[in-house]
C-alpha positions as CSV (number, residue, x, y, z in Angstrom):
1,X,-4.9,-95.0,-50.2
2,X,-2.5,-92.2,-51.1
3,X,-0.6,-92.4,-54.4
4,X,3.1,-91.6,-53.9
5,X,3.7,-90.7,-57.5
6,X,0.6,-88.4,-57.7
7,X,1.7,-86.6,-54.5
8,X,5.3,-86.3,-55.8
9,X,3.9,-84.7,-59.0
10,X,1.7,-82.3,-57.1
11,X,4.6,-81.2,-54.9
12,X,7.2,-81.3,-57.6
13,X,7.7,-77.5,-57.4
14,X,8.6,-77.8,-53.7
15,X,11.0,-80.7,-54.4
16,X,12.5,-78.7,-57.3
17,X,12.9,-75.6,-55.0
18,X,14.9,-77.6,-52.4
19,X,17.0,-79.2,-55.1
20,X,17.7,-75.8,-56.8
21,X,19.4,-74.7,-53.5
22,X,21.6,-77.8,-53.2
23,X,24.7,-75.8,-54.3
24,X,24.0,-73.6,-51.3
25,X,23.7,-76.4,-48.8
26,X,20.0,-77.6,-49.1
27,X,19.4,-81.3,-49.0
28,X,16.4,-83.5,-49.7
29,X,16.9,-86.7,-47.6
30,X,13.7,-88.5,-48.3
31,X,10.4,-88.3,-50.3
32,X,8.0,-91.0,-49.2
33,X,4.5,-91.6,-47.8
34,X,3.5,-91.0,-44.2
35,X,0.1,-92.5,-44.1
36,X,-2.0,-90.5,-46.5
37,X,0.5,-87.7,-46.8
38,X,3.6,-87.0,-48.8
39,X,6.6,-86.9,-46.4
40,X,9.5,-84.6,-47.3
41,X,12.5,-84.6,-45.1
42,X,15.5,-82.4,-45.6
43,X,17.5,-79.4,-44.6
44,X,18.1,-75.8,-45.7
45,X,21.0,-73.6,-44.8
46,X,19.2,-70.4,-43.8
47,X,15.9,-68.8,-43.1
48,X,16.1,-67.1,-46.5
49,X,16.0,-70.4,-48.3
50,X,13.4,-71.8,-45.8
51,X,11.1,-68.9,-46.8
52,X,11.5,-69.8,-50.5
53,X,10.5,-73.5,-49.7
54,X,7.5,-72.2,-47.8
55,X,6.5,-70.0,-50.7
56,X,6.6,-73.0,-53.0
57,X,4.5,-75.1,-50.5
58,X,1.9,-72.4,-50.2
59,X,1.8,-71.9,-54.0
60,X,1.1,-75.6,-54.5
61,X,-1.5,-75.9,-51.7
62,X,-2.1,-73.3,-49.1
63,X,-3.5,-75.9,-46.7
64,X,-0.8,-78.5,-47.4
65,X,-3.2,-81.0,-45.8
66,X,-1.6,-83.9,-47.7
67,X,2.0,-82.9,-46.9
68,X,4.1,-83.8,-43.8
69,X,7.3,-82.0,-44.0
70,X,10.4,-82.1,-41.8
71,X,12.6,-79.3,-43.3
72,X,15.1,-78.2,-40.8
73,X,17.0,-74.9,-41.0
74,X,20.7,-75.7,-40.2
75,X,22.1,-72.1,-40.2
76,X,21.0,-68.6,-39.3
77,X,18.7,-66.1,-40.8
78,X,21.0,-64.7,-43.5
79,X,22.2,-66.6,-46.5
80,X,25.8,-66.0,-47.7
81,X,26.3,-65.7,-51.4
82,X,29.5,-65.2,-53.4
83,X,29.0,-63.3,-56.7
84,X,29.9,-65.2,-59.8
85,X,30.6,-64.0,-63.4
86,X,27.3,-62.8,-65.0
87,X,25.5,-62.1,-61.7
88,X,23.7,-58.9,-60.9
89,X,21.7,-58.1,-57.8
90,X,18.4,-58.5,-59.8
91,X,19.2,-62.2,-60.7
92,X,20.3,-62.9,-57.1
93,X,17.1,-61.3,-55.8
94,X,15.0,-63.4,-58.2
95,X,16.8,-66.6,-57.1
96,X,16.6,-66.1,-53.4
97,X,13.4,-64.0,-53.0
98,X,11.3,-64.9,-56.1
99,X,11.3,-61.3,-57.3
100,X,14.0,-59.4,-59.1
101,X,12.7,-56.2,-57.5
102,X,14.3,-56.9,-54.0
103,X,17.7,-55.9,-55.2
104,X,17.7,-52.5,-53.5
105,X,17.2,-54.3,-50.1
106,X,20.2,-56.6,-50.9
107,X,22.3,-53.5,-51.7
108,X,21.3,-51.7,-48.6
109,X,21.9,-54.7,-46.3
110,X,25.4,-55.0,-47.7
111,X,26.4,-51.4,-47.8
112,X,26.4,-51.2,-51.6
113,X,25.9,-47.6,-52.8
114,X,25.5,-48.5,-56.5
115,X,23.8,-51.8,-57.2
116,X,25.5,-51.9,-60.6
117,X,28.9,-52.1,-59.1
118,X,29.4,-55.5,-57.6
119,X,32.5,-57.7,-58.1
120,X,33.0,-61.4,-58.9
121,X,34.2,-63.0,-55.7
122,X,32.5,-60.5,-53.5
123,X,30.4,-62.1,-50.7
124,X,27.0,-60.9,-49.8
125,X,24.9,-61.6,-46.8
126,X,21.3,-62.0,-48.0
127,X,18.9,-60.9,-45.3
128,X,15.5,-62.2,-44.5
129,X,13.0,-59.9,-46.2
130,X,9.3,-59.5,-45.6
C-alpha cells in the first residue's frame, strides 16, 4: 500500500513549486492518495508557471509513475509580472524560468532596450520560452 507521507516527501519540490507561485495565482487544492499514487490537484495561472511545475515533476521522477496530477492552467500562455523594489530581470528570470540567463528574452519580449533600466511598478508579460 502506498504511503501518503512518503510520497508527499518525494514530491515536496513539486508542492513547494506550486506554493511558491501562490502570490501569482497558483493554488494547491488537495494532496492525497489516489490508489497507489500521490494525487495533486490545483491550478496555475499561466503556461509559464505550468512549465515550472512540469520541470519540478520531471526533476523528481521523469516517469512520475506514482503521481496522478490534475493541474489546470486557468489563464493564457504569458504570465504578467509587476516589478517590485529590488527586482532585476535576472531574478525574475530565475523565478519564472529556473535560470537567470533568460533575462535577454524577457527584455526582448517586452521591448526593453536596456535590461538594466526597469522601473518599480512596470508590468512585464513573461512569455513561454523553450
